[in-house]
Steps between C-alpha positions, in 0.01 A plus 500: 500500500724202432724719280560747787612226738741367240647845437524569874654157561751555221592841639542354849710214361716748309557709814579184699755385241660845487530499880653151495755609239590809704546292815711243314718771345553688829772269641692509171478878490608524865794268435623727220448832678880539501509549121443876527825528701715322241789711379837647592526812719789718615559797731731664758459634852710665769536259791711587804671777302602279208347425162333163462404373156211255500347282235231234489394258229169315524428222254260211454635152565341160479236484772544857623739794482856595591633819658866596460624809677840661531640776717833675440621731779765758411739511797780743580816468295304373200426159652179325393294264714267281295215274611283297266212260564281287275192324639223310328143512629211258452127539572387366838133448419420815702422799280797734458735304731809324361753272669865518415658221302853522640553136598403157371323227698566123477256477209682768300231764558596862576441600864581790736813479716481421874540806727573277801820392325618859458365532146274788397128426472381695197152551355322760291157646457326716249253745644352754261785650297774391743720193486658444842783261581547413868809336648514369857831400662524341843840552661692263732354673808140456379466864399376598158567726208226589256554654158214631290525611138185677373508551124199707393409558136531867403505697175825403328616245757482390862510678834727294726463521878747286695482446876730302726403429860691304764316397817251785452763770436499669160850479350443627147229669296569571132265650244590537133339509157618228262456590135380229260776412253 
C-alpha cells in the first residue's frame, strides 16, 4: 500500500513539475514568436496603374525584432519614388503584442514616439500566422490616419495586405505575395 502512494505521489510530482516548466517556458516562447517570420521577402503589384516593387526584411535584434520595408513606385517617364522604413519592436509583456522602439527616453531605453507631437505611434502584433504592423498618425486638425500591414506566412513567402484609412475613409488597399529570398 505504501509503495502505491509513493508511485502515485511521484507521478503527481512529475506532472506538477512538467506543468511548471511549461508555464515558465510559455512567456519565452511567446516573446520569440516572431522568429518564424525572420527572412527577406520581395514582390511586385499593380497599384493605381503603375508597378510597385515591395520588399520586407525581418530580423532578430537584441530584445526583440526589426522590420525593414521598402516600396519603389514606377512613375511615368521612368521616374522612381522610393520609401523605406526600419522599426524595431520589443515585447510588451502582453502575449503577441510589441511596442515600437523608435525613440529613446531619458534613461536611454527605446520607446514609441508620441502621436500628439505629430509622430507616428507604431506597434505590432502576432496573431496566428500573421505579423501585423499598425501605424497611427494624428494630424494638426485632430484627424487620424491609420496604416495596417498584415504579413501572413504562406508557402514560399508572405501574403502582404496593406490598408490605409484616413478619418474612416479607405484610401488604399494593396494585396501582394512576397516571395522569400
